C-alpha positions as CSV (number, residue, x, y, z in Angstrom):
1,M,109.9,78.4,113.1
2,E,113.2,80.8,114.2
3,Q,115.4,77.8,113.4
4,V,114.3,77.6,109.7
5,V,114.4,81.3,109.3
6,N,118.1,81.3,110.7
7,K,119.1,78.5,108.3
8,R,117.2,80.0,105.3
9,P,120.5,81.7,103.8
10,D,122.2,78.3,104.0
11,L,119.4,76.6,102.3
12,L,119.1,79.1,99.6
13,R,122.9,78.8,99.0
14,T,122.2,74.9,98.3
15,L,119.8,75.4,95.6
16,S,120.8,75.6,91.8
17,R,120.5,79.0,90.1
18,E,117.7,77.0,88.0
19,R,115.7,75.8,91.1
20,L,116.1,79.3,92.8
21,E,114.7,81.0,89.8
22,A,112.0,78.6,89.2
23,L,111.0,79.3,93.1
24,V,111.1,83.1,92.6
25,L,108.8,82.8,89.3
26,E,106.6,80.5,90.8
27,R,105.9,82.9,93.6
28,T,105.4,86.0,91.2
29,E,102.8,84.1,89.3
30,S,100.7,83.4,92.5
31,D,101.5,86.8,94.5
32,E,101.1,90.1,92.6
33,G,102.5,92.2,95.7
34,F,105.8,90.0,95.4
35,A,105.7,90.5,91.7
36,L,105.4,94.3,92.1
37,W,108.1,94.3,94.8
38,L,110.5,92.4,92.8
39,D,109.8,94.5,89.6
40,A,110.9,97.6,91.9
41,R,113.9,96.0,93.3
42,F,115.0,95.1,89.7
43,A,114.6,98.7,88.7
44,V,116.8,99.8,91.6
45,L,119.4,97.2,90.9
46,V,119.7,98.1,87.2
47,A,119.8,101.9,88.1
48,D,122.7,101.3,90.6
49,E,124.6,99.2,88.4
50,A,124.2,101.3,85.3
51,S,124.3,104.6,87.2
52,T,121.1,105.7,85.4
53,L,118.0,107.2,86.3
54,L,115.5,104.8,88.0
55,D,112.6,103.5,86.0
56,P,109.6,104.8,87.4
57,V,107.0,102.4,86.2
58,P,107.6,99.7,88.7
59,F,107.4,102.0,91.5
60,R,104.1,103.7,90.1
61,R,102.4,100.1,89.8
62,R,103.4,99.6,93.5
63,A,102.0,102.7,94.7
64,E,98.9,102.3,92.7
65,A,98.4,98.9,94.4
66,V,99.0,100.4,97.8
67,F,96.6,103.2,97.2
68,S,94.0,101.5,95.6
69,S,93.0,98.8,98.3
70,T,91.9,98.9,101.7
71,G,92.1,96.5,104.4
72,S,88.9,95.1,103.8
73,G,90.0,94.5,99.8
74,R,87.6,97.2,98.7
75,H,88.6,100.2,96.6
76,R,88.7,103.8,98.4
77,H,85.8,106.0,97.3
78,S,87.0,108.9,99.1
79,W,89.9,110.2,101.2
80,G,87.5,110.7,104.4
81,E,86.3,107.2,104.2
82,R,86.6,105.8,107.7
83,T,87.1,102.3,106.3
84,A,89.9,103.3,104.1
85,G,93.1,102.2,105.0
86,I,96.7,102.3,103.5
87,D,99.5,99.7,104.3
88,E,101.8,102.4,105.9
89,A,104.5,100.0,106.2
90,A,104.3,99.1,102.5
91,L,104.1,102.9,101.5
92,E,107.2,103.8,103.8
93,Q,109.2,100.9,102.2
94,L,108.3,102.0,98.7
95,I,109.6,105.6,99.6
96,D,112.6,104.3,101.2
97,E,113.3,102.4,98.3
98,A,113.0,105.3,95.6
99,E,114.1,108.0,98.0
100,P,118.1,107.6,97.0
101,F,116.9,108.1,93.3
102,L,114.6,111.3,94.2
103,P,116.1,114.7,93.0
C-alpha cells in the first residue's frame, strides 16, 4: 500500500486533464464529504487568487455536516447526549482552512 501512495503523484501526472477531472467529478457524486471539502478548497483558492473575501457558504455547509451527525450516523438531539460525537479532526481541519480569512 505504501508503494502505491508514494507513486500517487507520478500516477496523477500521467493522467490527462480530462481523465483527472472525470475522476474528481465521479468522486464528488458518490461522496458528499469529499464534495463539501472540494467546495471549501475551491473557495479558498478563489479568495487567494483574487485577493477577495472568502465565500462562507462552502464552509458553512461543511460545518453543518460536521455538527449534524454523530459517529452512529444519528442526528444530535442535545449537547449533553453521551452518544453525540463530533469528528474533531474534520472540525479542526475546517477551522485551519478558514482561519487565514478570519478578521
